[in-house]
Biopython code that builds the backbone (N, CA, C, O; Angstrom):
import numpy as np
from Bio.PDB.StructureBuilder import StructureBuilder

atoms = [
    (1, "MET", "N", (11.758, 97.951, 78.262)),
    (1, "MET", "CA", (12.596, 97.328, 77.293)),
    (1, "MET", "C", (13.407, 96.222, 78.001)),
    (1, "MET", "O", (14.635, 96.307, 78.025)),
    (2, "ALA", "N", (12.713, 95.106, 78.623)),
    (2, "ALA", "CA", (14.037, 93.793, 79.823)),
    (2, "ALA", "C", (13.741, 93.041, 79.216)),
    (2, "ALA", "O", (14.628, 92.236, 79.500)),
    (3, "ASP", "N", (12.914, 92.359, 78.230)),
    (3, "ASP", "CA", (12.730, 91.171, 77.875)),
    (3, "ASP", "C", (14.046, 90.122, 77.320)),
    (3, "ASP", "O", (14.129, 88.896, 77.246)),
    (4, "CYS", "N", (15.247, 91.522, 76.893)),
    (4, "CYS", "CA", (16.220, 90.051, 76.366)),
    (4, "CYS", "C", (17.654, 90.459, 77.039)),
    (4, "CYS", "O", (18.733, 90.536, 76.450)),
    (5, "TYR", "N", (17.361, 90.728, 78.585)),
    (5, "TYR", "CA", (18.383, 91.695, 79.496)),
    (5, "TYR", "C", (19.467, 90.306, 80.132)),
    (5, "TYR", "O", (20.569, 90.481, 80.654)),
    (6, "LYS", "N", (18.698, 88.783, 79.878)),
    (6, "LYS", "CA", (19.249, 87.970, 80.397)),
    (6, "LYS", "C", (20.081, 87.070, 79.399)),
    (6, "LYS", "O", (20.552, 85.941, 79.536)),
    (7, "GLY", "N", (20.095, 87.934, 78.383)),
    (7, "GLY", "CA", (21.388, 87.281, 77.412)),
    (7, "GLY", "C", (22.965, 87.460, 77.317)),
    (7, "GLY", "O", (23.708, 88.266, 77.877)),
    (8, "THR", "N", (23.174, 86.624, 76.582)),
    (8, "THR", "CA", (24.492, 87.273, 75.450)),
    (8, "THR", "C", (25.274, 88.872, 75.972)),
    (8, "THR", "O", (25.280, 89.595, 74.975)),
    (9, "SER", "N", (25.743, 89.415, 76.868)),
    (9, "SER", "CA", (26.523, 90.119, 76.647)),
    (9, "SER", "C", (26.609, 90.828, 75.162)),
    (9, "SER", "O", (26.615, 90.220, 74.092)),
    (10, "LYS", "N", (26.687, 92.561, 75.380)),
    (10, "LYS", "CA", (27.000, 93.441, 73.740)),
    (10, "LYS", "C", (28.095, 92.752, 73.191)),
    (10, "LYS", "O", (29.066, 92.476, 73.896)),
    (11, "LEU", "N", (28.031, 92.426, 71.924)),
    (11, "LEU", "CA", (28.863, 92.577, 70.762)),
    (11, "LEU", "C", (29.752, 93.374, 70.848)),
    (11, "LEU", "O", (29.006, 94.225, 71.332)),
    (12, "ARG", "N", (30.961, 94.013, 70.803)),
    (12, "ARG", "CA", (31.509, 95.070, 70.034)),
    (12, "ARG", "C", (32.984, 93.864, 69.416)),
    (12, "ARG", "O", (34.180, 94.159, 69.430)),
    (13, "LEU", "N", (32.623, 93.082, 69.131)),
    (13, "LEU", "CA", (33.841, 93.139, 67.404)),
    (13, "LEU", "C", (33.689, 93.489, 66.011)),
    (13, "LEU", "O", (32.544, 93.687, 65.603)),
    (14, "GLN", "N", (34.444, 93.572, 65.397)),
    (14, "GLN", "CA", (34.682, 93.929, 63.940)),
    (14, "GLN", "C", (33.665, 93.486, 63.464)),
    (14, "GLN", "O", (32.737, 94.293, 63.408)),
    (15, "GLU", "N", (33.427, 92.207, 62.984)),
    (15, "GLU", "CA", (32.276, 91.379, 63.040)),
    (15, "GLU", "C", (31.930, 90.142, 64.114)),
    (15, "GLU", "O", (32.599, 89.363, 64.793)),
    (16, "ALA", "N", (30.373, 90.423, 63.864)),
    (16, "ALA", "CA", (30.000, 89.625, 65.088)),
    (16, "ALA", "C", (28.866, 88.535, 64.734)),
    (16, "ALA", "O", (28.287, 88.898, 63.710)),
    (17, "SER", "N", (28.450, 87.551, 65.142)),
    (17, "SER", "CA", (27.422, 86.895, 64.329)),
    (17, "SER", "C", (26.424, 85.921, 65.700)),
    (17, "SER", "O", (26.816, 84.939, 66.331)),
    (18, "ILE", "N", (25.167, 86.595, 65.799)),
    (18, "ILE", "CA", (24.585, 85.770, 66.768)),
    (18, "ILE", "C", (23.122, 85.139, 66.406)),
    (18, "ILE", "O", (22.265, 85.974, 66.119)),
    (19, "PHE", "N", (22.721, 83.712, 66.384)),
    (19, "PHE", "CA", (21.415, 83.342, 65.991)),
    (19, "PHE", "C", (21.724, 83.962, 64.131)),
    (19, "PHE", "O", (20.743, 84.551, 63.679)),
    (20, "ASP", "N", (22.792, 83.866, 63.270)),
    (20, "ASP", "CA", (22.871, 84.595, 62.146)),
    (20, "ASP", "C", (22.855, 85.863, 61.566)),
    (20, "ASP", "O", (22.875, 86.029, 60.346)),
    (21, "ILE", "N", (22.818, 86.797, 62.415)),
    (21, "ILE", "CA", (22.917, 88.400, 62.003)),
    (21, "ILE", "C", (24.414, 88.403, 62.083)),
    (21, "ILE", "O", (25.148, 87.724, 62.800)),
    (22, "THR", "N", (24.671, 89.206, 61.296)),
    (22, "THR", "CA", (26.114, 89.401, 60.856)),
    (22, "THR", "C", (26.159, 91.150, 61.453)),
    (22, "THR", "O", (25.175, 91.875, 61.311)),
    (23, "ILE", "N", (27.149, 91.525, 61.962)),
    (23, "ILE", "CA", (27.334, 93.096, 62.119)),
    (23, "ILE", "C", (28.648, 93.110, 61.921)),
    (23, "ILE", "O", (29.377, 92.297, 62.489)),
    (24, "GLU", "N", (29.310, 94.442, 60.727)),
    (24, "GLU", "CA", (30.168, 95.039, 60.813)),
    (24, "GLU", "C", (30.330, 96.253, 61.060)),
    (24, "GLU", "O", (29.806, 97.121, 60.362)),
    (25, "HIS", "N", (31.346, 96.608, 62.454)),
    (25, "HIS", "CA", (31.340, 97.421, 63.415)),
    (25, "HIS", "C", (31.752, 98.710, 62.236)),
    (25, "HIS", "O", (31.799, 98.087, 61.175)),
    (26, "LYS", "N", (32.004, 99.886, 61.989)),
    (26, "LYS", "CA", (32.355, 101.256, 61.677)),
    (26, "LYS", "C", (33.151, 100.593, 59.886)),
    (26, "LYS", "O", (34.324, 100.659, 59.519)),
    (27, "PRO", "N", (32.181, 100.130, 59.300)),
    (27, "PRO", "CA", (33.059, 99.630, 57.895)),
    (27, "PRO", "C", (33.958, 101.037, 57.146)),
    (27, "PRO", "O", (34.046, 102.131, 57.703)),
    (28, "SER", "N", (34.473, 100.759, 56.003)),
    (28, "SER", "CA", (35.382, 101.940, 55.415)),
    (28, "SER", "C", (34.422, 102.515, 54.618)),
    (28, "SER", "O", (33.512, 101.773, 54.247)),
    (29, "ASN", "N", (34.411, 103.859, 54.208)),
    (29, "ASN", "CA", (33.758, 104.573, 53.197)),
    (29, "ASN", "C", (33.637, 103.965, 52.457)),
    (29, "ASN", "O", (32.544, 103.818, 51.909)),
    (30, "SER", "N", (35.234, 103.032, 51.939)),
    (30, "SER", "CA", (35.284, 102.643, 50.245)),
    (30, "SER", "C", (34.528, 101.087, 50.205)),
    (30, "SER", "O", (34.027, 100.624, 49.180)),
    (31, "ARG", "N", (34.558, 100.268, 51.754)),
    (31, "ARG", "CA", (33.517, 99.708, 51.793)),
    (31, "ARG", "C", (32.221, 99.807, 51.047)),
    (31, "ARG", "O", (31.868, 99.083, 50.116)),
    (32, "LEU", "N", (31.323, 101.164, 51.776)),
    (32, "LEU", "CA", (30.243, 100.894, 51.804)),
    (32, "LEU", "C", (29.894, 101.855, 50.223)),
    (32, "LEU", "O", (28.824, 101.788, 49.618)),
    (33, "SER", "N", (30.989, 102.636, 49.842)),
    (33, "SER", "CA", (30.377, 102.776, 48.331)),
    (33, "SER", "C", (30.707, 101.827, 47.305)),
    (33, "SER", "O", (30.442, 102.086, 46.131)),
    (34, "GLU", "N", (31.357, 100.567, 47.699)),
    (34, "GLU", "CA", (31.530, 99.117, 46.699)),
    (34, "GLU", "C", (30.416, 98.797, 46.789)),
    (34, "GLU", "O", (29.885, 98.378, 45.761)),
    (35, "LEU", "N", (29.498, 98.870, 48.224)),
    (35, "LEU", "CA", (28.054, 97.923, 48.117)),
    (35, "LEU", "C", (26.839, 98.856, 47.240)),
    (35, "LEU", "O", (25.924, 98.486, 46.504)),
    (36, "GLY", "N", (27.299, 100.252, 47.695)),
    (36, "GLY", "CA", (26.782, 101.779, 46.612)),
    (36, "GLY", "C", (25.327, 101.670, 48.186)),
    (36, "GLY", "O", (24.159, 101.679, 47.798)),
    (37, "VAL", "N", (25.486, 101.614, 49.185)),
    (37, "VAL", "CA", (24.807, 101.968, 50.385)),
    (37, "VAL", "C", (24.026, 103.153, 50.237)),
    (37, "VAL", "O", (22.796, 103.100, 50.223)),
    (38, "HIS", "N", (24.676, 104.241, 50.124)),
    (38, "HIS", "CA", (23.833, 105.632, 50.113)),
    (38, "HIS", "C", (22.916, 105.651, 48.425)),
    (38, "HIS", "O", (22.286, 106.552, 47.873)),
    (39, "LEU", "N", (23.181, 104.394, 48.059)),
    (39, "LEU", "CA", (22.108, 104.253, 47.041)),
    (39, "LEU", "C", (20.653, 103.721, 47.668)),
    (39, "LEU", "O", (19.535, 103.990, 47.229)),
    (40, "TRP", "N", (20.874, 103.170, 48.431)),
    (40, "TRP", "CA", (19.520, 102.212, 49.123)),
    (40, "TRP", "C", (18.131, 103.064, 49.621)),
    (40, "TRP", "O", (18.106, 104.293, 49.570)),
    (41, "PRO", "N", (17.544, 102.652, 49.870)),
    (41, "PRO", "CA", (16.304, 103.510, 50.307)),
    (41, "PRO", "C", (16.616, 103.778, 51.929)),
    (41, "PRO", "O", (17.463, 103.055, 52.453)),
    (42, "LYS", "N", (16.065, 104.625, 52.596)),
    (42, "LYS", "CA", (16.150, 104.351, 53.739)),
    (42, "LYS", "C", (14.475, 104.201, 54.526)),
    (42, "LYS", "O", (13.376, 104.222, 53.971)),
    (43, "TRP", "N", (14.757, 104.075, 55.754)),
    (43, "TRP", "CA", (13.422, 103.644, 56.504)),
    (43, "TRP", "C", (14.082, 104.163, 57.918)),
    (43, "TRP", "O", (15.296, 104.263, 58.096)),
    (44, "GLY", "N", (13.209, 104.434, 58.763)),
    (44, "GLY", "CA", (13.465, 104.978, 60.242)),
    (44, "GLY", "C", (12.342, 104.332, 60.960)),
    (44, "GLY", "O", (11.313, 103.982, 60.381)),
    (45, "CYS", "N", (12.543, 104.185, 62.174)),
    (45, "CYS", "CA", (11.454, 104.061, 63.378)),
    (45, "CYS", "C", (11.456, 105.122, 64.645)),
    (45, "CYS", "O", (12.554, 105.560, 64.988)),
    (46, "PRO", "N", (10.243, 105.566, 65.374)),
    (46, "PRO", "CA", (10.930, 105.798, 66.622)),
    (46, "PRO", "C", (11.518, 104.862, 67.530)),
    (46, "PRO", "O", (12.044, 103.819, 67.142)),
    (47, "PRO", "N", (11.419, 105.317, 69.106)),
    (47, "PRO", "CA", (11.689, 103.974, 70.001)),
    (47, "PRO", "C", (10.809, 103.446, 70.093)),
    (47, "PRO", "O", (9.816, 104.163, 69.970)),
    (48, "GLY", "N", (10.466, 101.636, 70.407)),
    (48, "GLY", "CA", (9.713, 101.232, 70.521)),
    (48, "GLY", "C", (9.952, 99.749, 70.465)),
    (48, "GLY", "O", (11.158, 99.523, 70.362)),
    (49, "LYS", "N", (8.958, 98.284, 70.509)),
    (49, "LYS", "CA", (9.138, 97.024, 70.202)),
    (49, "LYS", "C", (8.363, 96.916, 69.350)),
    (49, "LYS", "O", (7.193, 97.298, 69.333)),
    (50, "PHE", "N", (9.036, 96.309, 68.460)),
    (50, "PHE", "CA", (8.722, 95.717, 67.517)),
    (50, "PHE", "C", (8.500, 94.287, 66.788)),
    (50, "PHE", "O", (9.579, 94.107, 66.223)),
    (51, "PRO", "N", (7.798, 93.347, 66.546)),
    (51, "PRO", "CA", (8.464, 92.137, 66.327)),
    (51, "PRO", "C", (8.197, 91.921, 64.965)),
    (51, "PRO", "O", (7.108, 92.228, 64.480)),
    (52, "LEU", "N", (9.224, 91.351, 64.224)),
    (52, "LEU", "CA", (9.792, 91.715, 62.826)),
    (52, "LEU", "C", (9.924, 89.906, 62.367)),
    (52, "LEU", "O", (10.336, 89.104, 63.205)),
    (53, "LYS", "N", (9.558, 89.503, 61.102)),
    (53, "LYS", "CA", (10.069, 88.639, 60.708)),
    (53, "LYS", "C", (10.642, 88.575, 58.990)),
    (53, "LYS", "O", (9.787, 88.549, 58.105)),
    (54, "PHE", "N", (11.966, 88.554, 58.668)),
    (54, "PHE", "CA", (12.327, 88.611, 57.403)),
    (54, "PHE", "C", (11.953, 87.627, 56.641)),
    (54, "PHE", "O", (12.042, 86.468, 57.046)),
    (55, "ASP", "N", (11.484, 87.922, 55.440)),
    (55, "ASP", "CA", (10.658, 87.296, 54.277)),
    (55, "ASP", "C", (12.322, 87.077, 53.416)),
    (55, "ASP", "O", (12.763, 86.003, 53.005)),
    (56, "ALA", "N", (12.962, 88.352, 53.329)),
    (56, "ALA", "CA", (14.178, 88.168, 52.318)),
    (56, "ALA", "C", (15.639, 88.590, 53.321)),
    (56, "ALA", "O", (15.562, 89.394, 54.250)),
    (57, "GLU", "N", (16.539, 88.100, 53.047)),
    (57, "GLU", "CA", (17.791, 88.780, 53.835)),
    (57, "GLU", "C", (18.006, 90.224, 53.449)),
    (57, "GLU", "O", (18.090, 90.740, 52.335)),
    (58, "GLU", "N", (18.097, 90.924, 55.095)),
    (58, "GLU", "CA", (18.645, 92.182, 54.444)),
    (58, "GLU", "C", (19.435, 92.511, 54.991)),
    (58, "GLU", "O", (19.732, 92.103, 56.114)),
    (59, "THR", "N", (20.229, 93.671, 54.113)),
    (59, "THR", "CA", (21.675, 94.212, 54.735)),
    (59, "THR", "C", (21.051, 95.675, 54.527)),
    (59, "THR", "O", (20.432, 96.153, 53.576)),
    (60, "CYS", "N", (21.524, 96.331, 56.038)),
    (60, "CYS", "CA", (21.219, 97.825, 56.187)),
    (60, "CYS", "C", (22.824, 98.218, 56.813)),
    (60, "CYS", "O", (23.874, 97.655, 57.121)),
    (61, "TYR", "N", (22.172, 99.673, 56.756)),
    (61, "TYR", "CA", (23.608, 100.353, 57.456)),
    (61, "TYR", "C", (22.892, 101.525, 57.911)),
    (61, "TYR", "O", (22.152, 102.285, 57.287)),
    (62, "PHE", "N", (23.305, 101.521, 59.279)),
    (62, "PHE", "CA", (22.483, 102.244, 60.412)),
    (62, "PHE", "C", (23.318, 103.607, 60.423)),
    (62, "PHE", "O", (24.505, 103.635, 60.748)),
    (63, "LEU", "N", (22.589, 104.731, 60.040)),
    (63, "LEU", "CA", (22.892, 105.802, 60.220)),
    (63, "LEU", "C", (22.865, 106.644, 61.658)),
    (63, "LEU", "O", (23.864, 107.279, 61.998)),
    (64, "LYS", "N", (21.703, 106.614, 62.458)),
    (64, "LYS", "CA", (21.830, 106.402, 63.565)),
    (64, "LYS", "C", (20.702, 105.640, 63.806)),
    (64, "LYS", "O", (19.943, 105.275, 62.908)),
    (65, "GLY", "N", (20.504, 105.287, 65.416)),
    (65, "GLY", "CA", (19.986, 104.935, 66.179)),
    (65, "GLY", "C", (20.898, 103.545, 67.177)),
    (65, "GLY", "O", (22.120, 103.516, 67.327)),
    (66, "LYS", "N", (19.825, 102.419, 67.789)),
    (66, "LYS", "CA", (20.088, 102.140, 68.812)),
    (66, "LYS", "C", (19.235, 100.902, 68.365)),
    (66, "LYS", "O", (18.094, 101.219, 68.029)),
    (67, "VAL", "N", (19.573, 99.334, 68.271)),
    (67, "VAL", "CA", (18.368, 98.105, 68.222)),
    (67, "VAL", "C", (19.550, 97.211, 69.138)),
    (67, "VAL", "O", (20.780, 97.162, 69.104)),
    (68, "ARG", "N", (18.537, 96.571, 69.929)),
    (68, "ARG", "CA", (18.588, 95.064, 70.216)),
    (68, "ARG", "C", (17.850, 93.894, 70.250)),
    (68, "ARG", "O", (17.212, 93.369, 71.163)),
    (69, "ALA", "N", (18.068, 93.539, 68.969)),
    (69, "ALA", "CA", (17.505, 92.466, 68.911)),
    (69, "ALA", "C", (17.507, 91.297, 69.406)),
    (69, "ALA", "O", (18.577, 90.730, 69.629)),
    (70, "CYS", "N", (16.375, 90.744, 69.659)),
    (70, "CYS", "CA", (15.974, 89.409, 70.650)),
    (70, "CYS", "C", (14.983, 88.492, 69.623)),
    (70, "CYS", "O", (13.841, 88.712, 69.220)),
    (71, "GLU", "N", (15.961, 87.316, 69.364)),
    (71, "GLU", "CA", (15.041, 86.044, 68.733)),
    (71, "GLU", "C", (14.281, 85.533, 69.746)),
    (71, "GLU", "O", (14.552, 85.366, 70.935)),
    (72, "ARG", "N", (13.129, 85.269, 69.011)),
    (72, "ARG", "CA", (11.829, 84.698, 69.562)),
    (72, "ARG", "C", (12.119, 83.474, 69.596)),
    (72, "ARG", "O", (12.553, 82.692, 68.750)),
    (73, "GLY", "N", (11.666, 83.327, 71.291)),
    (73, "GLY", "CA", (12.178, 82.121, 71.865)),
    (73, "GLY", "C", (13.133, 81.635, 72.589)),
    (73, "GLY", "O", (13.209, 80.503, 73.068)),
    (74, "SER", "N", (14.266, 82.974, 72.709)),
    (74, "SER", "CA", (15.413, 82.897, 73.081)),
    (74, "SER", "C", (15.516, 84.150, 74.071)),
    (74, "SER", "O", (14.751, 85.110, 73.985)),
    (75, "SER", "N", (16.294, 84.072, 74.793)),
    (75, "SER", "CA", (16.564, 84.808, 75.815)),
    (75, "SER", "C", (18.313, 85.712, 75.267)),
    (75, "SER", "O", (19.066, 86.465, 75.886)),
    (76, "GLU", "N", (18.341, 85.303, 74.263)),
    (76, "GLU", "CA", (19.514, 86.066, 73.731)),
    (76, "GLU", "C", (19.650, 86.878, 72.976)),
    (76, "GLU", "O", (18.626, 86.886, 72.292)),
    (77, "TYR", "N", (20.320, 87.619, 72.648)),
    (77, "TYR", "CA", (20.045, 88.910, 71.742)),
    (77, "TYR", "C", (21.223, 89.706, 71.320)),
    (77, "TYR", "O", (22.099, 89.896, 72.164)),
    (78, "VAL", "N", (21.343, 90.129, 70.292)),
    (78, "VAL", "CA", (22.455, 91.089, 70.203)),
    (78, "VAL", "C", (22.330, 93.200, 69.658)),
    (78, "VAL", "O", (21.443, 93.680, 68.954)),
    (79, "GLU", "N", (22.819, 93.518, 69.919)),
    (79, "GLU", "CA", (22.412, 95.323, 69.989)),
    (79, "GLU", "C", (23.731, 95.603, 68.629)),
    (79, "GLU", "O", (24.939, 95.367, 68.600)),
    (80, "PHE", "N", (22.971, 96.079, 67.838)),
    (80, "PHE", "CA", (23.465, 97.304, 66.616)),
    (80, "PHE", "C", (22.943, 98.343, 66.813)),
    (80, "PHE", "O", (21.997, 98.614, 67.552)),
    (81, "GLY", "N", (23.880, 99.329, 65.785)),
    (81, "GLY", "CA", (23.146, 100.401, 66.000)),
    (81, "GLY", "C", (24.052, 101.561, 65.230)),
    (81, "GLY", "O", (25.062, 101.104, 64.694)),
    (82, "ALA", "N", (23.864, 102.876, 65.103)),
    (82, "ALA", "CA", (24.838, 103.701, 64.139)),
    (82, "ALA", "C", (26.539, 103.299, 63.946)),
    (82, "ALA", "O", (27.496, 103.179, 64.711)),
    (83, "GLY", "N", (26.274, 103.152, 62.256)),
    (83, "GLY", "CA", (27.572, 103.022, 61.981)),
    (83, "GLY", "C", (27.985, 101.452, 61.740)),
    (83, "GLY", "O", (29.081, 101.004, 61.400)),
    (84, "ASP", "N", (26.605, 100.668, 62.058)),
    (84, "ASP", "CA", (26.667, 99.387, 62.124)),
    (84, "ASP", "C", (26.429, 98.626, 60.521)),
    (84, "ASP", "O", (25.267, 98.239, 60.400)),
    (85, "LEU", "N", (27.088, 98.417, 59.602)),
    (85, "LEU", "CA", (26.979, 97.063, 58.806)),
    (85, "LEU", "C", (25.910, 96.444, 58.985)),
    (85, "LEU", "O", (25.666, 96.877, 60.111)),
    (86, "VAL", "N", (25.031, 95.732, 58.748)),
    (86, "VAL", "CA", (24.191, 94.852, 59.428)),
    (86, "VAL", "C", (23.684, 93.863, 58.739)),
    (86, "VAL", "O", (22.638, 94.465, 58.491)),
    (87, "VAL", "N", (23.484, 92.477, 58.024)),
    (87, "VAL", "CA", (22.975, 91.368, 57.108)),
    (87, "VAL", "C", (22.352, 90.740, 58.421)),
    (87, "VAL", "O", (22.804, 90.315, 59.484)),
    (88, "ILE", "N", (20.987, 90.895, 57.795)),
    (88, "ILE", "CA", (19.567, 89.767, 58.696)),
    (88, "ILE", "C", (19.405, 89.213, 58.068)),
    (88, "ILE", "O", (19.115, 89.767, 57.007)),
    (89, "PRO", "N", (19.418, 87.376, 58.040)),
    (89, "PRO", "CA", (19.179, 86.556, 57.675)),
    (89, "PRO", "C", (17.447, 86.170, 56.969)),
    (89, "PRO", "O", (16.532, 86.635, 57.650)),
    (90, "LYS", "N", (17.084, 85.488, 55.877)),
    (90, "LYS", "CA", (15.491, 85.035, 55.628)),
    (90, "LYS", "C", (15.175, 84.392, 56.719)),
    (90, "LYS", "O", (16.030, 83.815, 57.391)),
    (91, "GLY", "N", (13.891, 84.414, 57.032)),
    (91, "GLY", "CA", (13.354, 83.369, 57.646)),
    (91, "GLY", "C", (13.537, 84.302, 59.029)),
    (91, "GLY", "O", (12.468, 84.295, 59.639)),
    (92, "LEU", "N", (14.341, 84.935, 59.569)),
    (92, "LEU", "CA", (14.558, 85.012, 61.188)),
    (92, "LEU", "C", (13.063, 85.576, 61.964)),
    (92, "LEU", "O", (12.296, 86.339, 61.376)),
    (93, "SER", "N", (12.936, 85.321, 62.663)),
    (93, "SER", "CA", (11.886, 85.778, 63.480)),
    (93, "SER", "C", (12.454, 86.299, 64.640)),
    (93, "SER", "O", (13.052, 85.680, 65.520)),
    (94, "CYS", "N", (12.151, 87.819, 64.545)),
    (94, "CYS", "CA", (12.633, 88.684, 66.151)),
    (94, "CYS", "C", (12.065, 90.051, 66.751)),
    (94, "CYS", "O", (11.266, 90.695, 66.071)),
    (95, "THR", "N", (12.399, 90.437, 67.814)),
    (95, "THR", "CA", (11.489, 91.659, 67.867)),
    (95, "THR", "C", (12.939, 92.573, 68.268)),
    (95, "THR", "O", (13.930, 92.300, 68.946)),
    (96, "TRP", "N", (12.477, 93.894, 67.415)),
    (96, "TRP", "CA", (13.555, 94.789, 67.620)),
    (96, "TRP", "C", (13.198, 95.947, 68.959)),
    (96, "TRP", "O", (12.210, 96.658, 68.776)),
    (97, "GLU", "N", (13.891, 96.110, 70.123)),
    (97, "GLU", "CA", (13.632, 96.753, 71.099)),
    (97, "GLU", "C", (14.641, 98.531, 70.395)),
    (97, "GLU", "O", (15.871, 98.534, 70.405)),
    (98, "VAL", "N", (14.014, 99.520, 69.992)),
    (98, "VAL", "CA", (14.783, 100.562, 69.474)),
    (98, "VAL", "C", (14.525, 101.386, 70.505)),
    (98, "VAL", "O", (13.393, 101.705, 70.868)),
    (99, "SER", "N", (15.818, 101.841, 71.124)),
    (99, "SER", "CA", (15.814, 102.777, 72.420)),
    (99, "SER", "C", (16.363, 103.840, 72.147)),
    (99, "SER", "O", (16.409, 104.685, 73.041)),
    (100, "LEU", "N", (17.080, 104.208, 70.556)),
    (100, "LEU", "CA", (17.342, 105.801, 70.082)),
    (100, "LEU", "C", (16.558, 105.483, 68.623)),
    (100, "LEU", "O", (16.750, 104.394, 68.083)),
    (101, "SER", "N", (15.693, 106.453, 68.028)),
    (101, "SER", "CA", (15.327, 106.203, 66.793)),
    (101, "SER", "C", (16.345, 106.429, 66.141)),
    (101, "SER", "O", (17.291, 107.213, 66.219)),
    (102, "VAL", "N", (15.695, 104.829, 64.818)),
    (102, "VAL", "CA", (16.433, 104.391, 63.675)),
    (102, "VAL", "C", (16.245, 105.428, 62.691)),
    (102, "VAL", "O", (15.187, 106.057, 62.663)),
    (103, "ASP", "N", (17.350, 105.699, 61.737)),
    (103, "ASP", "CA", (17.681, 105.906, 60.527)),
    (103, "ASP", "C", (18.377, 104.789, 59.549)),
    (103, "ASP", "O", (19.285, 104.317, 60.234)),
    (104, "LYS", "N", (18.377, 104.375, 58.728)),
    (104, "LYS", "CA", (19.274, 103.446, 58.011)),
    (104, "LYS", "C", (18.281, 103.211, 56.535)),
    (104, "LYS", "O", (17.101, 103.049, 56.225)),
    (105, "HIS", "N", (19.755, 103.325, 55.843)),
    (105, "HIS", "CA", (19.697, 102.435, 54.261)),
    (105, "HIS", "C", (19.920, 100.960, 54.488)),
    (105, "HIS", "O", (20.616, 100.420, 55.348)),
    (106, "TYR", "N", (18.926, 100.234, 53.203)),
    (106, "TYR", "CA", (18.691, 99.011, 53.136)),
    (106, "TYR", "C", (18.253, 98.564, 52.137)),
    (106, "TYR", "O", (17.379, 99.199, 51.546)),
    (107, "LYS", "N", (18.661, 97.488, 51.695)),
    (107, "LYS", "CA", (18.245, 96.405, 50.574)),
    (107, "LYS", "C", (18.057, 95.129, 50.995)),
    (107, "LYS", "O", (18.766, 94.613, 51.860)),
    (108, "PHE", "N", (16.910, 94.427, 50.302)),
    (108, "PHE", "CA", (16.458, 93.129, 50.266)),
    (108, "PHE", "C", (17.316, 92.083, 48.863)),
    (108, "PHE", "O", (17.637, 92.313, 47.697)),
    (109, "ASP", "N", (17.409, 90.968, 49.742)),
    (109, "ASP", "CA", (18.287, 90.045, 48.726)),
    (109, "ASP", "C", (17.219, 89.289, 47.995)),
    (109, "ASP", "O", (16.478, 88.658, 48.749)),
    (110, "SER", "N", (16.982, 89.205, 46.852)),
    (110, "SER", "CA", (15.696, 89.016, 46.001)),
    (110, "SER", "C", (15.902, 87.097, 46.314)),
    (110, "SER", "O", (14.965, 86.527, 46.872)),
    (111, "SER", "N", (16.848, 86.479, 46.006)),
    (111, "SER", "CA", (16.773, 85.784, 45.444)),
    (111, "SER", "C", (16.588, 84.551, 46.815)),
    (111, "SER", "O", (16.445, 83.356, 46.556)),
]
sb = StructureBuilder()
sb.init_structure("model")
sb.init_model(0)
sb.init_chain("A")
sb.init_seg("    ")
for serial, (resi, resn, name, xyz) in enumerate(atoms, 1):
    if name == "N":
        sb.init_residue(resn, " ", resi, " ")
    sb.init_atom(name, np.array(xyz, "f"), 0.0, 1.0, " ", f" {name:<3s}", serial, name[0])
structure = sb.get_structure()
């Protein structure tokens, strides 16, 4: 999994954004309750490399796992995982390099 190593270093701010992916690290329980995160469906995957295209904005909360998202055509990447609330914009094409199995709650914005 070395395709994205040339780019931006790991972001560890409270909120970070690269190629319009927004990451909120360790949101409070009240924030998660306000969003209704634990009522959202769950999805998981094993380690591996997954090319993805987001046809709708996705908001997800990672219960476990670690992902490096690399935008297609770029060497930049962003990492997120367990404890992160992530918003992925509609239309983004990227590859997820999953180093630790993912378990997450997610919802798609239907607008």
